[in-house]
LUMVEXFI-943828 format. One record per atom (N, C-alpha, C): x, y negated, z negated; residue in three letters. Coordinates in steps of 0.02 Angstrom, whole numbers. Example, Ala and Ser with C-alpha at 12.3 -4.5 7.8 and 13.67 -1.06 7.14 Angstrom:
2
east = 660 north = 284 up = -390 r = ALA
east = 615 north = 225 up = -390 r = ALA
east = 660 north = 165 up = -390 r = ALA
east = 642 north = 112 up = -354 r = SER
east = 684 north = 53 up = -357 r = SER
east = 645 north = -2 up = -394 r = SER
***
This chain:
111
east = -2 north = 39 up = -605 r = MET
east = 30 north = -12 up = -565 r = MET
east = 64 north = 21 up = -506 r = MET
east = 69 north = -16 up = -453 r = SER
east = 94 north = 14 up = -392 r = SER
east = 157 north = -19 up = -366 r = SER
east = 196 north = -49 up = -409 r = LEU
east = 260 north = -78 up = -389 r = LEU
east = 315 north = -35 up = -419 r = LEU
east = 355 north = -6 up = -375 r = MET
east = 411 north = 36 up = -398 r = MET
east = 475 north = 10 up = -367 r = MET
east = 530 north = 23 up = -400 r = THR
east = 594 north = -1 up = -375 r = THR
east = 644 north = 57 up = -369 r = THR
east = 692 north = 45 up = -326 r = GLU
east = 747 north = 92 up = -318 r = GLU
east = 810 north = 49 up = -313 r = GLU
east = 857 north = 61 up = -356 r = GLY
east = 918 north = 21 up = -358 r = GLY
east = 922 north = -16 up = -424 r = GLY
east = 978 north = -46 up = -436 r = GLU
east = 990 north = -79 up = -500 r = GLU
east = 1022 north = -147 up = -488 r = GLU
east = 998 north = -198 up = -522 r = ALA
east = 1027 north = -265 up = -518 r = ALA
east = 1090 north = -266 up = -562 r = ALA
east = 1141 north = -304 up = -546 r = PRO
east = 1147 north = -346 up = -487 r = PRO
east = 1162 north = -305 up = -425 r = PRO
east = 1133 north = -325 up = -370 r = GLY
east = 1142 north = -290 up = -307 r = GLY
east = 1076 north = -282 up = -271 r = GLY
east = 1076 north = -242 up = -217 r = PRO
east = 1014 north = -233 up = -179 r = PRO
east = 965 north = -188 up = -216 r = PRO
east = 903 north = -208 up = -215 r = VAL
east = 850 north = -169 up = -247 r = VAL
east = 794 north = -160 up = -196 r = VAL
east = 772 north = -99 up = -186 r = ARG
east = 717 north = -85 up = -139 r = ARG
east = 652 north = -82 up = -180 r = ARG
east = 601 north = -115 up = -154 r = PHE
east = 535 north = -117 up = -187 r = PHE
east = 484 north = -80 up = -145 r = PHE
east = 444 north = -40 up = -178 r = TYR
east = 389 north = -4 up = -147 r = TYR
east = 325 north = -30 up = -178 r = TYR
east = 280 north = -56 up = -136 r = LEU
east = 219 north = -87 up = -160 r = LEU
east = 159 north = -53 up = -126 r = LEU
east = 109 north = -36 up = -165 r = ALA
east = 48 north = -5 up = -138 r = ALA
east = -12 north = -43 up = -165 r = ALA
east = -63 north = -51 up = -123 r = CYS
east = -124 north = -86 up = -144 r = CYS
east = -162 north = -42 up = -193 r = CYS
east = -185 north = -73 up = -248 r = ASP
east = -222 north = -37 up = -300 r = ASP
east = -297 north = -37 up = -290 r = ASP
east = -321 north = -70 up = -236 r = ASP
east = -393 north = -69 up = -223 r = ASP
east = -412 north = 1 up = -201 r = ASP
east = -470 north = 25 up = -224 r = ILE
east = -491 north = 93 up = -211 r = ILE
east = -498 north = 104 up = -136 r = ILE
east = -465 north = 155 up = -111 r = GLY
east = -471 north = 174 up = -41 r = GLY
east = -428 north = 135 up = 7 r = GLY
east = -390 north = 86 up = -15 r = CYS
east = -349 north = 46 up = 30 r = CYS
east = -282 north = 81 up = 41 r = CYS
east = -263 north = 91 up = 104 r = PRO
east = -200 north = 126 up = 118 r = PRO
east = -140 north = 79 up = 126 r = PRO
east = -147 north = 14 up = 113 r = ALA
east = -94 north = -34 up = 126 r = ALA
east = -32 north = -20 up = 83 r = ALA
east = 26 north = -23 up = 116 r = ARG
east = 90 north = -12 up = 83 r = ARG
east = 139 north = -64 up = 108 r = ARG
east = 189 north = -80 up = 68 r = ALA
east = 243 north = -125 up = 89 r = ALA
east = 308 north = -101 up = 57 r = ALA
east = 361 north = -106 up = 95 r = VAL
east = 428 north = -90 up = 70 r = VAL
east = 473 north = -148 up = 89 r = VAL
east = 511 north = -174 up = 41 r = PHE
east = 557 north = -229 up = 56 r = PHE
east = 617 north = -224 up = 10 r = PHE
east = 671 north = -256 up = 32 r = ASP
east = 734 north = -257 up = -6 r = ASP
east = 749 north = -328 up = -27 r = ASP
east = 773 north = -336 up = -87 r = LEU
east = 797 north = -400 up = -112 r = LEU
east = 865 north = -390 up = -145 r = LEU
east = 907 north = -439 up = -137 r = VAL
east = 971 north = -437 up = -173 r = VAL
east = 963 north = -481 up = -235 r = VAL
east = 971 north = -450 up = -292 r = ILE
east = 962 north = -485 up = -355 r = ILE
east = 1032 north = -496 up = -384 r = ILE
east = 1050 north = -560 up = -393 r = ASP
east = 1118 north = -578 up = -413 r = ASP
east = 1132 north = -568 up = -487 r = ASP
east = 1085 north = -588 up = -528 r = GLU
east = 1098 north = -586 up = -600 r = GLU
east = 1081 north = -518 up = -630 r = GLU
east = 1123 north = -493 up = -676 r = PRO
east = 1109 north = -429 up = -708 r = PRO
east = 1052 north = -436 up = -759 r = PRO
east = 1018 north = -381 up = -774 r = PRO
east = 965 north = -385 up = -824 r = PRO
east = 996 north = -393 up = -894 r = PRO
east = 957 north = -417 up = -942 r = PRO
east = 983 north = -423 up = -1010 r = PRO
east = 997 north = -353 up = -1038 r = PRO
east = 1041 north = -348 up = -1087 r = PRO
east = 1056 north = -282 up = -1116 r = PRO
east = 993 north = -249 up = -1143 r = PRO
east = 987 north = -185 up = -1131 r = ILE
east = 928 north = -148 up = -1151 r = ILE
east = 920 north = -147 up = -1227 r = ILE
east = 975 north = -150 up = -1263 r = GLU
east = 972 north = -150 up = -1336 r = GLU
east = 941 north = -214 up = -1363 r = GLU
east = 950 north = -269 up = -1328 r = GLU
east = 924 north = -334 up = -1352 r = GLU
east = 851 north = -345 up = -1335 r = GLU
east = 833 north = -328 up = -1273 r = ASP
east = 764 north = -341 up = -1250 r = ASP
east = 744 north = -287 up = -1199 r = ASP
east = 711 north = -236 up = -1223 r = LEU
east = 692 north = -180 up = -1181 r = LEU
east = 646 north = -201 up = -1123 r = LEU
east = 593 north = -239 up = -1138 r = PHE
east = 546 north = -258 up = -1086 r = PHE
east = 577 north = -304 up = -1034 r = PHE
east = 617 north = -352 up = -1054 r = ALA
east = 650 north = -396 up = -1006 r = ALA
east = 698 north = -356 up = -962 r = ALA
east = 731 north = -305 up = -991 r = HIS
east = 776 north = -263 up = -952 r = HIS
east = 737 north = -223 up = -899 r = HIS
east = 681 north = -194 up = -919 r = VAL
east = 642 north = -153 up = -874 r = VAL
east = 608 north = -195 up = -820 r = VAL
east = 582 north = -253 up = -838 r = LEU
east = 545 north = -295 up = -792 r = LEU
east = 587 north = -346 up = -754 r = LEU
east = 652 north = -344 up = -762 r = HIS
east = 697 north = -394 up = -732 r = HIS
east = 688 north = -398 up = -656 r = HIS
east = 693 north = -341 up = -621 r = SER
east = 689 north = -341 up = -548 r = SER
east = 620 north = -364 up = -523 r = SER
east = 567 north = -339 up = -554 r = SER
east = 500 north = -358 up = -532 r = SER
east = 485 north = -431 up = -545 r = SER
east = 513 north = -459 up = -598 r = THR
east = 504 north = -530 up = -612 r = THR
east = 536 north = -572 up = -557 r = THR
east = 594 north = -551 up = -533 r = ARG
east = 628 north = -587 up = -479 r = ARG
east = 591 north = -579 up = -412 r = ARG
east = 555 north = -524 up = -403 r = ALA
east = 520 north = -511 up = -340 r = ALA
east = 451 north = -543 up = -338 r = ALA
east = 423 north = -561 up = -395 r = ALA
east = 354 north = -586 up = -397 r = ALA
east = 340 north = -645 up = -350 r = ALA
east = 384 north = -697 up = -347 r = PRO
east = 370 north = -752 up = -300 r = PRO
east = 369 north = -729 up = -227 r = PRO
east = 414 north = -684 up = -210 r = TYR
east = 416 north = -658 up = -141 r = TYR
east = 351 north = -620 up = -125 r = TYR
east = 329 north = -579 up = -172 r = ILE
east = 267 north = -540 up = -162 r = ILE
east = 208 north = -587 up = -153 r = ILE
east = 204 north = -640 up = -191 r = GLU
east = 149 north = -688 up = -184 r = GLU
east = 151 north = -723 up = -117 r = GLU
east = 211 north = -741 up = -93 r = ARG
east = 217 north = -774 up = -28 r = ARG
east = 194 north = -729 up = 29 r = ARG
east = 197 north = -664 up = 19 r = GLN
east = 175 north = -616 up = 70 r = GLN
east = 99 north = -607 up = 69 r = GLN
east = 65 north = -638 up = 21 r = GLY
east = -8 north = -635 up = 19 r = GLY
east = -36 north = -584 up = -30 r = GLY
east = 7 north = -548 up = -65 r = TRP
east = -16 north = -499 up = -114 r = TRP
east = -33 north = -537 up = -178 r = TRP
east = -84 north = -512 up = -214 r = THR
east = -103 north = -543 up = -278 r = THR
east = -98 north = -491 up = -333 r = THR
east = -82 north = -515 up = -392 r = PHE
east = -78 north = -471 up = -451 r = PHE
east = -131 north = -492 up = -500 r = PHE
east = -171 north = -444 up = -522 r = THR
east = -221 north = -456 up = -573 r = THR
east = -204 north = -413 up = -633 r = THR
east = -195 north = -444 up = -689 r = ARG
east = -176 north = -408 up = -750 r = ARG
east = -228 north = -355 up = -766 r = ARG
east = -204 north = -295 up = -778 r = GLY
east = -248 north = -239 up = -795 r = GLY
east = -275 north = -202 up = -734 r = GLY
east = -269 north = -231 up = -675 r = ILE
east = -293 north = -199 up = -614 r = ILE
east = -234 north = -179 up = -570 r = ILE
east = -189 north = -225 up = -557 r = GLY
east = -130 north = -211 up = -517 r = GLY
east = -125 north = -257 up = -457 r = GLY
east = -88 north = -234 up = -406 r = TYR
east = -76 north = -273 up = -346 r = TYR
east = -128 north = -257 up = -293 r = TYR
east = -151 north = -310 up = -259 r = TRP
east = -196 north = -303 up = -202 r = TRP
east = -163 north = -334 up = -141 r = TRP
east = -172 north = -300 up = -84 r = CYS
east = -143 north = -323 up = -21 r = CYS
east = -179 north = -387 up = 2 r = CYS
east = -152 north = -421 up = 53 r = PRO
east = -185 north = -482 up = 77 r = PRO
east = -257 north = -471 up = 99 r = PRO
east = -273 north = -415 up = 131 r = ASP
east = -342 north = -403 up = 153 r = ASP
east = -389 north = -394 up = 94 r = ASP
east = -369 north = -355 up = 44 r = CYS
east = -412 north = -344 up = -14 r = CYS
east = -415 north = -405 up = -60 r = CYS
east = -364 north = -448 up = -56 r = SER
east = -363 north = -509 up = -97 r = SER
east = -412 north = -561 up = -71 r = SER
east = -429 north = -557 up = -8 r = THR
east = -476 north = -605 up = 23 r = THR
east = -547 north = -587 up = 0 r = THR
east = -586 north = -636 up = -22 r = PRO
east = -655 north = -621 up = -42 r = PRO
east = -693 north = -587 up = 16 r = PRO
east = -736 north = -541 up = -2 r = ARG
east = -772 north = -502 up = 49 r = ARG
east = -811 north = -546 up = 98 r = ARG
east = -835 north = -603 up = 74 r = SER
east = -873 north = -647 up = 118 r = SER
east = -830 north = -678 up = 173 r = SER
east = -764 north = -681 up = 163 r = ARG
east = -719 north = -711 up = 212 r = ARG
east = -678 north = -660 up = 251 r = ARG
east = -686 north = -596 up = 236 r = ARG
east = -647 north = -544 up = 270 r = ARG
east = -673 north = -533 up = 340 r = ARG
east = -628 north = -515 up = 384 r = THR
east = -649 north = -496 up = 451 r = THR
east = -668 north = -422 up = 449 r = THR
east = -714 north = -404 up = 493 r = ALA
east = -736 north = -334 up = 495 r = ALA
east = -679 north = -290 up = 520 r = ALA
east = -672 north = -231 up = 492 r = PRO
east = -619 north = -186 up = 517 r = PRO
east = -636 north = -164 up = 588 r = PRO
east = -586 north = -149 up = 628 r = PRO
east = -600 north = -127 up = 696 r = PRO
east = -639 north = -61 up = 696 r = PRO
east = -685 north = -55 up = 742 r = ARG
east = -724 north = 6 up = 746 r = ARG
east = -683 north = 59 up = 783 r = ARG
east = -689 north = 120 up = 763 r = PRO
east = -652 north = 172 up = 799 r = PRO
east = -682 north = 181 up = 870 r = PRO
east = -639 north = 201 up = 916 r = ALA
east = -662 north = 211 up = 984 r = ALA
east = -714 north = 267 up = 986 r = ALA
east = -760 north = 261 up = 1032 r = ARG
east = -812 north = 312 up = 1037 r = ARG
east = -783 north = 375 up = 1068 r = ARG
east = -794 north = 429 up = 1035 r = ARG
east = -768 north = 493 up = 1059 r = ARG
east = -817 north = 524 up = 1108 r = ARG
east = -789 north = 556 up = 1159 r = SER
east = -833 north = 589 up = 1206 r = SER
east = -859 north = 653 up = 1173 r = SER
east = -921 north = 669 up = 1186 r = PRO
east = -949 north = 729 up = 1154 r = PRO
east = -914 north = 792 up = 1181 r = PRO
east = -903 north = 838 up = 1137 r = VAL
east = -872 north = 901 up = 1157 r = VAL
east = -927 north = 944 up = 1188 r = VAL
east = -914 north = 966 up = 1248 r = ARG
east = -964 north = 1007 up = 1282 r = ARG
east = -947 north = 1080 up = 1274 r = ARG
east = -998 north = 1117 up = 1254 r = ARG
east = -990 north = 1190 up = 1249 r = ARG
east = -1014 north = 1221 up = 1314 r = ARG
east = -987 north = 1278 up = 1328 r = ARG
east = -1009 north = 1314 up = 1387 r = ARG
east = -1081 north = 1336 up = 1376 r = ARG
east = -1123 north = 1325 up = 1425 r = ARG
east = -1193 north = 1344 up = 1419 r = ARG
east = -1200 north = 1419 up = 1417 r = ARG
east = -1247 north = 1441 up = 1377 r = ARG
east = -1263 north = 1512 up = 1375 r = ARG
east = -1309 north = 1529 up = 1433 r = ARG
east = -1300 north = 1586 up = 1458 r = ASP
east = -1345 north = 1610 up = 1511 r = ASP
east = -1413 north = 1623 up = 1480 r = ASP
east = -1467 north = 1592 up = 1506 r = PRO
east = -1532 north = 1604 up = 1476 r = PRO
east = -1556 north = 1675 up = 1481 r = PRO
east = -1527 north = 1714 up = 1527 r = LYS
east = -1547 north = 1784 up = 1534 r = LYS
east = -1511 north = 1829 up = 1485 r = LYS
east = -1462 north = 1802 up = 1449 r = GLY
east = -1424 north = 1843 up = 1401 r = GLY
east = -1365 north = 1876 up = 1435 r = GLY
east = -1330 north = 1917 up = 1398 r = PRO
east = -1272 north = 1951 up = 1427 r = PRO
east = -1293 north = 1996 up = 1485 r = PRO
east = -1254 north = 1996 up = 1538 r = GLN
east = -1270 north = 2033 up = 1598 r = GLN
east = -1223 north = 2092 up = 1610 r = GLN
east = -1204 north = 2125 up = 1560 r = GLY
east = -1161 north = 2184 up = 1568 r = GLY
east = -1087 north = 2166 up = 1560 r = GLY
east = -1043 north = 2211 up = 1580 r = PRO
east = -971 north = 2200 up = 1571 r = PRO
east = -946 north = 2140 up = 1614 r = PRO
east = -901 north = 2103 up = 1585 r = GLN
east = -875 north = 2044 up = 1621 r = GLN
east = -802 north = 2050 up = 1631 r = GLN
***
């Protein structure tokens, strides 16, 4: 999974999100202020650990990211079906690197 947090509720929590699609470099960082504290760790370990991400899930969905169980988070571009995606921009054409021409007669003595 590619959702990580920094900070502890209640208070500001920073979220780091990365797309789990192979080869996708998409990343997102955002901050949320979470008012309610997590349940005590002794009572419910999973609810304590997942408290911040549960509060962030609606915000992440509104940003266009999708979560697929067992796969992870996909960015808005990767979440769009391939048939509806726009083509990525083509890189600019690079000018060919020109090498100095060799003298067809070969080396002509000291230079």
